[in-house]
N, C-alpha and C positions, 0 to 999 in steps of 0.2 A: 504493500500500500504506500501511497505517497504521504510524506510527512507534511505537517502544517506549513512549514517554511517553503517547501517545494510548491505547495498549492498556492500560497500567497504570491510567490515569485511568478508563477504562471499567470495568475490574474493580473498582476501588475504589468507583465510583459504584453499581455493581450490588450490591456487598456492603452498602453503607450503605442501599440501598433495601430489601434483604431484612431488615436489622436493624430497619428502621423499621416493618415489618409487625407489627401487634399479634399476640401469641401466640395470642389467641383466634381470629384469622382463619385461623391454620394448624391449628387444632384439628380432629380429633384426630391427634396425632403418636405416640401410644403407646396401649397397651391401656386400655380403659375398664372399671372395676369396677362390677358391678351387685350390690349387697348385698341379701341376703335374710335377714330376722331369724328364720327358722325352719329346722328340719332339712330335709335333702333328702327328696324324695318327696311333699311336700304340694302343695296347689293353688298357693300363692304361688310355691313353688320351680319347679314345672312350667311355670307361666306365664312366669316369668323366663327359664328356659332356652329356651323356645320363642321368646320375644321376642328373646333375645340373638342367635339365628341370623339373624333378619331385620334386626336393628339393625346387625349387622356389615356386611351388604350395603349398607345405607343410608349408613353412616359411613365405610366403607372401612378399618376398624380392628377389632381383636379386642375382643370384649366378654366379660369373664370374670365368671361368676356366683360370688359368694363367700357361703357360708352362715355366718351368725353367730347361731346360735340362743341364746336365753336371755331370761329376764324377759318372757315372752309376746310377744317381738318387739321389746321396748324396746331391747335391746342393739344390734341392727342399726340401728334408727332413730337412736339416739344417735350411732352412728359416722358415719352420713350427715350428721347435723346438725353435727358437729364437723369434718368433712372440709373441705379447702380447696375453695372454690367455683370450680374451674377446668374442670369438665366431665368429670373423670376418675373421679369417684365419684358414682354414682347409687344410688337405692334402689328396690327393688320392694316397694311397701307395700300394705296393705289397710286399708279402713275396715270396722269401727269402731275397730280397735286404734290407728290413727293418732290418733284423737280421744280414746278412752276412757282410754288409758294415762296421759296427763298429768292427767286428771281424778282418777283414783284414787290416784295416787302421784307422787313426784318421779321422773319417768321419764328425766331426762337430756335432755329436749328438750321443746319446745312446738310448736304448729302454726305459729308465726311463724318457726321456724328453717329453713323449707324453701322451695324454688322448686317450684311445682306444674306439671308438664309435661303430663300427660294421664292420665286413667283409661281403661282399655281393656276390662275385662270385669266381669261380675257373676255371682256364683255363690251360689245360694240355700243357706241352712242346711238341714240334714237330720239326722234321727236314724236311725242304723243299728245293727243287732245282728248277731251271728253267725248264719249261716243256720239252725243247729239250736238257736237260743236258745228258751227257754220263752216268750219274748214274741214272738208271731207277728203281733201287731197293736198299734197305738198304744193301743187300749183295754186290752189285756192289760198293757201297760207301766204305764199310769196306775193300773189296779186294784192291781198289785203294789206300786207306789210308795206308794199310799195305805195299803195293808195293812202295809207294812214301811218306815216313814219312816226315811230316812237309810241304808238298807241296799242299795238298788239303786245301783250305781256308774255314773257318767256321765263319760266322758273328753272333754276339750276340748283345743284347741291352746294353751291358756294363759289365765290370769286376765285378764279384760277384753277377750278376743277375741270375735269374732262368735259362735263356738261356745258360749262361756261365757254371753254375754248371751242367746243363744237359750234356754239352760237357765233363766236367771233369769226370762225372760218365760213360759216353759212352766210353771215352778213356780207363778208368780203366777196364771196362767190356770187351772190344774188343781188347785190346793191340795195340791201334792205337795212332797216334800223328798227330793231325790236326793243321793248322796254325790259331790261334784265332785272329779275327779282331773285336774289339768292336766298336759299333756305339752308337749314342745318343738316339736311339729309334727304334721301329720296322718299322716306316715309311721309314727313310733313309736306314735301313738294307734291307728292301724288295725291294726298288728301286735298290740297288746295285746288289741283286740277279737277278732281272728281267733284269738288264742291262748287265748281264754276267760278272760282276766284282768280285763277290763272289760266290764260288761254292755251299756252303750250307748255308741256313739261319736257325738259331736257333730261331724260332718264336713260340709263343703260337698257339694252334690250331685255336682259334678264329681269330687270326691275319692272318693266312694263308688261311683259308677256303674260304673267299670271292674271292680269286684269284686261287683257285684250279681248275685244268682242263686245260684250254687254256693257262694259264700263269705260274702256279706253279704245281709241282708234290709233294705231301706230302708223304715222304717215310715212316714215322712212327709217331705215337702219343704215348706219355709217360703216358698212362692210364693203369689201371689194366685190364680193358676190353674196347672194342671199345665204344667210346662215341656215344650215339644215334644221336648226332649232326653231326657225321662223320662216319657213319657205314661202309663206303667203305675203310677207312684208317686203315691199320693194326697197331697193337700195336708193340712196340719194343719187348715185351715178345713173341709174336707170331713168331717173326723172330730171336729168340734165344738170345736176349739181355735183361738182367734184369734191366730195367730202367723204373721207375714209378716216375713222378715228375710233379709239376704244380705250377702255380703262383696263389696266393690268393690276391684279391684286396679288400681293405677296406678303411675306412675313419678314420683319426686321427685328433687331435687338439693339441695345446701346453698343456703341463702339467699345472694344476692349473685352469682349466676351471671352471667358477662358476657352482655350482650344478644345478641351474635352467636352465642354458643354455645347460649343458651336457644332462639333462633329455629331454629337448625339441628336441635336435638333435637326441638323441637315439630313441625317440618315432617316430620322423619323418622318420628315416632310417628304422625302423621296419615296419612302414606302407608302405613305398616304396617297401621294399623287398616282402611284401605280396600283392602288387598291381598287378593284372593280366596283366595290360598294360605294366608295367615295366618288368615283367617276360617274356611277349611275345617279347618285344624289345630285351632282352638279348638273347633269343633263335634265333631271327633273326640275331643277331651278332655272332652266334655260340659260345655263352658263357654260361656255366652252373651256375645256382644259387647255392650258398652255404652260406646262411646267418647264422651268429652267432652274438649275442649281444656282447657288449664290454667286459664284464667280462669273458665270455666263450672263446671269441677270444683271449684274453690276456693269458688265461691258455694254449690254444693251442700253442701260440707263445712261451711261456716259455718252453714248451716241445720241440718244434722245435729248439729253441736256444741251448738247451743242445746237441741236435743231430748235429747241425752245428759246434759247438765248438769241439765236438769229431772228426768230419770229418776234421776240420782244423788241429787238432793235428796229425791226421794220414797222411794227404796229403794237404799241403797248395796249394790253387788254384791260388795264385800269388806269385812271388818271393819277 
């Protein structure tokens, strides 16, 4: 039998060994927050909540979605940027807001403040109206906007978001001037359109499709060709407007994430992206898969950042 001294020495050695294990190696030991910079009910929020269910299974820990709407998503992004880089604070973000907000204002963050883990989905921009709107086609909307400059209202999910930039591109392509009304997310925007308070809703295709038909009429989708998820919705290009644009949604963390934690998260997101159940759920939400790992996503973002800065130099989208 072991003597008491031997037993105590063994316990002490085991305790020291556990203490020597880096905290990152034991991660996660408590719930992980996934911050969304928009109100509940929009595409970014819905993607985040779906992802959280799958991420919990991968990590073996709770993943809590926290909505922090404000400043076109900048509030949520700045909270992620300032968080401790320990893996317990993540952000569900979208492009272009991730890039355009620091271009147009002091947003409280820059692209250098984040660790880029993966982008997962792509959701084309779309223009939607209430089903009984007087604008039953894109042409009718264009004609009305030309006849009544500044009087046709267009809602977006915030200044500098993909919905807003889609409007800027649309106005430039059609010679129109709509009254831009920013909201804190697609949920409040959609309610305003359905309530007859806003003429046109600039929402992503996946945000509008669940309401298409009896409640909303989608006038156009900003895809190169019709999405298989919305084969009956014409593209802007089909209707004579050169507009192709989309939101990309991905996961970020504060810069300085421990390599072990970054690797665990990256691998978990890769497995989720390849999970048939996740892919099926995204299709049910009318959202296209567009997975890229962090390094390739960051390279795409760098190229897009150059394009947006050139666009800003040509035509500022805010005064």
